[in-house]
C-alpha positions as CSV (number, residue, x, y, z in Angstrom):
1,M,-0.1,0.0,0.0
2,S,1.6,3.4,-1.2
3,S,1.4,6.3,1.6
4,P,-1.4,8.7,1.7
5,T,-2.0,11.7,-0.6
6,T,-2.0,15.0,1.7
7,L,-4.6,17.2,0.0
8,A,-5.3,20.8,1.3
9,I,-8.7,22.6,0.5
10,I,-7.6,26.2,0.3
11,N,-8.9,29.7,-0.7
12,Q,-7.7,32.5,1.2
13,K,-11.4,34.1,0.9
14,G,-14.1,33.0,3.4
15,G,-17.5,31.6,2.6
16,V,-16.4,29.6,-0.7
17,G,-17.2,26.3,0.7
18,K,-13.9,25.0,1.6
19,T,-14.9,23.2,4.8
20,T,-18.2,22.0,3.1
21,T,-16.0,20.5,0.5
22,V,-13.7,18.8,3.0
23,I,-16.5,17.1,5.0
24,N,-18.6,16.0,2.1
25,L,-15.6,14.7,-0.4
26,A,-13.9,13.2,2.7
27,A,-17.3,11.4,3.6
28,S,-18.3,10.5,0.1
29,L,-14.9,9.0,-0.5
30,S,-15.2,7.0,2.6
31,I,-18.7,5.7,1.8
32,M,-17.2,4.6,-1.6
33,G,-14.6,2.5,0.5
34,Q,-11.5,4.7,0.8
35,N,-10.0,5.4,4.1
36,N,-9.6,9.2,4.8
37,L,-8.4,11.4,7.6
38,V,-9.5,15.1,8.0
39,V,-7.3,17.6,9.6
40,D,-9.2,20.4,10.6
41,L,-6.5,23.4,10.8
42,D,-8.9,26.4,11.0
43,P,-9.4,27.8,14.6
44,Q,-12.9,28.0,13.9
45,G,-13.2,24.3,14.1
46,N,-16.2,24.1,11.7
47,A,-15.0,20.8,10.0
48,T,-14.8,19.5,13.5
49,T,-18.4,20.2,14.6
50,G,-19.8,19.3,11.0
51,L,-18.3,15.6,11.5
52,G,-20.2,15.7,14.8
53,K,-17.3,16.2,17.2
54,N,-16.3,18.8,19.7
55,N,-14.2,21.7,18.9
56,N,-13.6,22.3,22.5
57,D,-12.0,18.9,23.2
58,E,-8.8,20.2,25.3
59,D,-6.9,17.1,24.6
60,K,-7.7,15.7,21.2
61,N,-6.9,18.6,19.2
62,I,-4.5,19.7,16.4
63,Y,-3.0,22.5,18.5
64,N,-1.7,19.9,21.1
65,L,-0.1,18.2,18.2
66,L,1.6,21.3,16.8
67,I,3.2,22.4,20.0
68,K,4.4,19.0,20.7
69,K,2.4,18.4,24.0
70,T,1.1,15.1,22.5
71,N,1.6,12.5,19.9
72,I,-0.6,12.2,16.6
73,E,-1.9,8.8,17.7
74,N,-3.5,10.1,20.7
75,I,-5.7,12.6,18.9
76,I,-7.3,10.7,16.1
77,Q,-10.9,10.5,16.6
78,K,-13.4,8.1,14.8
79,T,-16.3,9.7,13.2
80,D,-19.7,8.0,12.8
81,I,-18.9,7.5,9.0
82,K,-17.0,4.3,8.4
83,N,-13.6,4.9,6.9
84,L,-13.6,8.3,8.0
85,D,-11.5,9.8,11.0
86,L,-10.5,13.2,12.4
87,I,-7.9,15.3,14.0
88,G,-10.3,18.0,15.4
89,S,-9.5,21.8,15.7
90,H,-9.4,24.2,18.9
91,V,-9.8,27.8,19.4
92,N,-6.1,28.1,20.7
93,L,-4.8,27.5,17.3
94,S,-5.4,31.2,16.7
95,G,-2.6,32.0,19.0
96,L,0.0,29.6,17.1
97,E,1.6,32.3,15.0
98,V,2.7,34.7,18.0
99,E,3.6,31.4,20.3
100,T,5.7,30.1,17.7
101,A,7.5,33.5,16.7
102,N,10.8,32.6,17.6
103,D,10.7,29.2,15.8
104,S,12.6,29.5,12.2
105,N,11.3,25.9,11.4
106,R,7.7,26.4,12.3
107,A,6.3,26.2,8.7
108,F,7.6,22.6,8.4
109,V,6.4,21.2,11.9
110,L,3.0,19.6,10.5
111,K,4.9,18.2,7.5
112,E,7.3,16.7,9.8
113,I,4.8,15.2,11.9
114,L,2.8,13.6,9.1
115,N,5.8,12.4,7.2
116,L,7.1,10.6,10.3
117,K,3.8,8.7,10.3
118,K,3.1,8.1,6.5
119,G,4.9,4.8,6.7
120,G,3.3,3.9,9.9
121,L,0.3,4.9,11.8
122,L,-1.1,6.9,8.8
123,K,-0.4,4.5,5.9
124,K,-3.9,2.8,6.3
125,Y,-5.3,6.3,4.7
126,D,-5.9,6.9,0.8
127,N,-6.2,10.6,1.6
128,I,-5.4,13.1,4.3
129,F,-7.6,16.1,3.7
130,I,-6.5,19.6,5.3
131,D,-9.2,22.3,5.9
132,C,-7.3,25.5,5.9
133,P,-8.6,28.9,7.2
134,P,-9.6,31.6,5.3
135,S,-6.6,33.6,5.0
136,L,-3.0,33.2,4.3
137,S,-1.8,33.0,7.7
138,L,0.9,30.5,9.2
139,L,-1.5,27.7,9.4
140,T,-2.4,28.0,5.7
141,I,1.5,28.0,4.9
142,M,1.9,25.1,7.0
143,A,-0.9,23.3,5.2
144,L,0.9,24.3,1.8
145,V,4.2,23.2,3.1
146,A,2.8,19.6,4.2
147,S,0.5,18.8,1.2
148,D,1.1,17.1,-2.0
149,E,-1.6,18.6,-3.9
150,L,-4.2,21.3,-3.5
151,L,-8.0,21.4,-4.3
152,V,-9.3,25.0,-5.0
153,P,-13.1,25.6,-4.2
154,L,-13.9,28.8,-6.3
155,Q,-17.2,30.7,-5.8
156,T,-19.0,31.6,-9.0
157,E,-18.8,35.4,-8.4
158,F,-17.5,38.1,-10.1
159,F,-14.0,38.5,-8.7
160,A,-13.5,34.5,-8.9
161,L,-10.5,34.8,-11.4
162,E,-8.9,37.7,-9.7
163,G,-8.8,35.6,-6.2
164,I,-7.6,32.7,-7.9
165,T,-4.6,34.7,-9.7
166,Q,-3.6,36.0,-6.4
167,L,-3.5,32.4,-4.7
168,V,-1.5,31.0,-7.6
169,K,1.0,33.7,-7.0
170,T,1.2,32.4,-3.3
171,I,1.6,28.7,-4.4
172,D,4.3,29.8,-6.6
173,R,6.2,31.5,-3.9
174,I,5.7,28.5,-1.6
175,K,6.7,26.1,-4.4
176,E,9.9,28.0,-4.8
177,N,11.0,28.4,-1.3
178,L,9.3,25.7,0.7
179,N,7.6,23.1,-1.2
180,P,8.8,22.5,-4.8
181,S,6.5,19.2,-5.8
182,L,3.3,21.0,-4.7
183,K,0.6,21.2,-7.6
184,I,-3.1,22.1,-8.0
185,R,-4.9,18.8,-8.2
186,G,-8.3,20.6,-9.3
187,I,-10.6,23.8,-9.2
188,L,-13.9,23.2,-7.8
189,L,-16.7,25.5,-8.8
190,T,-19.2,26.2,-6.0
191,M,-22.3,28.0,-4.9
192,L,-23.5,28.1,-8.5
193,D,-27.1,29.4,-9.2
194,K,-28.4,28.4,-12.6
195,R,-31.1,31.2,-12.4
196,N,-28.5,33.6,-12.0
197,S,-26.9,34.7,-15.3
198,L,-23.7,35.8,-13.5
199,S,-23.1,32.4,-12.1
200,S,-23.0,30.7,-15.8
201,L,-20.9,33.6,-17.2
202,V,-18.1,33.2,-14.5
203,E,-18.1,29.5,-15.1
204,K,-17.8,29.9,-18.6
205,D,-14.9,32.2,-18.0
206,V,-13.1,30.1,-15.2
207,R,-13.2,27.0,-17.7
208,H,-12.0,29.0,-20.6
209,H,-9.1,30.3,-18.6
210,L,-8.0,27.3,-16.4
211,K,-9.2,24.4,-18.9
212,E,-9.0,20.9,-17.7
213,K,-8.0,22.0,-14.0
214,V,-11.6,22.6,-13.6
215,Y,-13.8,19.9,-12.2
216,K,-16.8,19.0,-14.4
217,S,-18.9,18.6,-11.2
218,V,-20.1,21.9,-10.1
219,I,-21.6,22.5,-6.4
220,P,-25.1,24.3,-6.5
221,R,-26.3,26.7,-4.2
222,N,-28.3,24.2,-1.6
223,V,-30.4,24.9,1.2
224,R,-29.7,21.1,2.7
225,I,-25.9,21.7,2.1
226,S,-26.2,24.8,4.4
227,E,-28.6,22.9,7.0
228,A,-26.4,19.6,7.2
229,P,-23.6,21.0,9.6
230,S,-25.9,21.9,12.2
231,H,-26.9,18.5,12.4
232,G,-23.1,17.4,12.5
233,L,-23.5,15.5,9.3
234,P,-22.3,15.7,5.8
235,V,-25.1,16.4,3.5
236,L,-24.8,13.0,2.0
237,L,-26.2,11.5,5.1
238,Y,-28.4,14.3,6.1
239,D,-30.2,14.2,2.4
240,T,-29.1,11.8,0.2
241,K,-31.3,12.7,-2.7
242,C,-30.6,16.5,-2.8
243,Y,-28.8,18.4,-5.6
244,G,-25.9,19.0,-3.2
245,S,-25.7,15.5,-2.2
246,K,-25.7,14.3,-6.0
247,A,-23.0,16.9,-6.6
248,Y,-20.6,15.8,-4.2
249,A,-20.9,12.2,-5.1
250,A,-20.2,13.1,-8.7
251,L,-17.1,15.1,-7.6
252,S,-16.0,12.0,-5.5
253,A,-16.2,9.9,-8.6
254,E,-14.0,12.4,-10.6
255,V,-11.4,12.5,-7.9
256,I,-11.3,8.6,-7.9
257,L,-10.9,8.7,-11.6
258,Q,-8.2,11.2,-11.4
259,E,-6.3,8.8,-8.7
260,E,-6.6,5.9,-11.2
261,I,-5.2,8.0,-14.2
């Protein structure tokens, strides 16, 4: 069995569907039989609560791992979904940048922890998904350094291409200085409203500029997707038949096909 692929879900803009994509893509792939681990690196902890866990757990959280207070085997939690595990977030993450100001190696901490265990404890996973905060902070840089590939959710709105241009510049800087093998796995269009002509125009524009990097699957605006996290469930389990569930199932099939290719 090969070591897992570490995949960061990233966009420096908030509210584009990063956490929703982490939860539902990981859940869908797990339901399809893969083994997955979600790492919630956002101090808000929405991926943690969205998978039915407590983001105030004082012991089992990513913060304790990054400050080297505990080992990774002590903080991995099983979710209610078969084949899907979680390393939860904690609000203390928001202070990590200040606390580690004197550590010149701090950008590599997460990478070193994951790489140390990829041949052992983490070997059973197909993917490690990292949910990034909506900013280009230390936590996001840690994720970029630790990852093999990136998945970028992109909201179908007027400034979409402008945002991705800025993100690509940041990724290029990380590749140059910290992680030469990093690449974009794919760009996922989110919150598409077919009734809105601007949404369709943006989709057309993004596909024209970014070609095959853009997934065929598109995530629609869907009230069931918004409701699911308050129940601690992925939308695929909250309402299996809604448009949101079908869209994430289609995305999962695309991701598996990518891996096979």
